[in-house]
C-alpha positions as CSV (number, residue, x, y, z in Angstrom):
1,X,0.0,0.0,0.0
2,X,3.0,2.3,0.4
3,X,3.6,2.6,-3.4
4,X,-0.1,2.6,-4.4
5,X,-0.6,3.6,-8.0
6,X,-2.2,6.9,-8.9
7,X,-3.7,7.6,-12.3
8,X,-4.7,11.0,-13.8
9,X,-7.1,11.5,-16.7
10,X,-7.5,15.0,-18.0
11,X,-10.3,15.7,-20.5
12,X,-10.4,19.0,-22.5
13,X,-8.5,20.7,-19.6
14,X,-11.7,21.0,-17.7
15,X,-12.4,17.6,-16.2
16,X,-9.6,15.8,-14.1
17,X,-10.1,12.4,-12.6
18,X,-7.4,11.2,-10.1
19,X,-7.1,7.8,-8.4
20,X,-4.9,6.9,-5.4
21,X,-5.9,9.9,-3.4
22,X,-5.4,9.6,0.4
23,X,-6.6,13.1,1.4
24,X,-7.8,16.5,0.0
25,X,-5.4,18.9,1.7
26,X,-7.0,22.1,0.3
27,X,-9.5,23.2,-2.3
28,X,-9.6,26.7,-3.6
29,X,-10.7,28.1,-7.0
30,X,-7.1,28.7,-8.0
31,X,-5.4,25.6,-6.5
32,X,-6.3,22.2,-5.2
33,X,-3.8,20.0,-3.3
34,X,-4.3,16.3,-3.1
35,X,-2.2,14.0,-0.9
36,X,-1.2,10.7,-2.6
37,X,0.7,7.8,-1.1
38,X,4.2,9.2,-1.7
39,X,3.7,12.8,-2.9
40,X,1.3,15.7,-3.1
41,X,-0.3,16.7,-6.3
42,X,-0.9,20.5,-6.8
43,X,-3.5,21.3,-9.4
44,X,-3.4,24.9,-10.6
45,X,-6.0,26.7,-12.6
46,X,-9.1,28.8,-12.4
47,X,-12.6,28.1,-11.2
48,X,-11.5,24.8,-9.8
49,X,-13.8,22.7,-7.7
50,X,-14.2,19.2,-6.4
51,X,-17.0,17.5,-8.4
52,X,-16.9,14.2,-6.5
53,X,-14.6,12.6,-4.0
54,X,-14.5,9.2,-2.3
55,X,-11.5,8.8,0.0
56,X,-12.6,5.2,0.6
57,X,-11.9,4.3,-3.0
58,X,-9.3,7.1,-3.5
59,X,-11.1,8.7,-6.4
60,X,-11.5,12.4,-6.9
61,X,-13.1,14.3,-9.8
62,X,-12.2,18.0,-10.3
63,X,-13.9,20.5,-12.6
64,X,-12.7,23.9,-13.8
65,X,-9.9,25.1,-16.1
66,X,-6.7,23.0,-15.3
67,X,-3.6,25.0,-16.1
68,X,-0.9,23.0,-14.3
69,X,-0.2,19.7,-12.5
70,X,2.8,19.5,-10.2
71,X,4.0,16.8,-8.0
72,X,5.8,17.7,-4.8
73,X,8.0,15.0,-3.2
74,X,6.4,15.1,0.2
75,X,6.8,11.7,1.8
76,X,4.5,11.7,4.8
77,X,6.8,9.3,6.7
78,X,9.7,11.7,6.4
79,X,7.6,14.7,7.3
80,X,6.5,12.9,10.4
81,X,10.1,12.0,11.3
82,X,11.2,15.6,11.0
83,X,8.4,16.7,13.4
84,X,9.6,14.2,15.9
85,X,13.2,15.3,15.4
86,X,12.5,18.9,16.4
87,X,10.3,18.2,19.4
């Protein structure tokens, strides 16, 4: 489960379907951040909104104009370790 697959399907730049989502970290009209098993996916655009989400199945559908998709290498285990290190 550590390296669970994540798939992206972008249709006409206005419908994005993502699988393998663990959590929706934030949702704003200009940016949505999804937490995957080993990274965060930052979706940039305009008029973005969550159409449907099921964290049980890990599926999220996003509407609006998608302008960028960016992965950030946030490994939640490492982030947790750093928190414990500085306590």
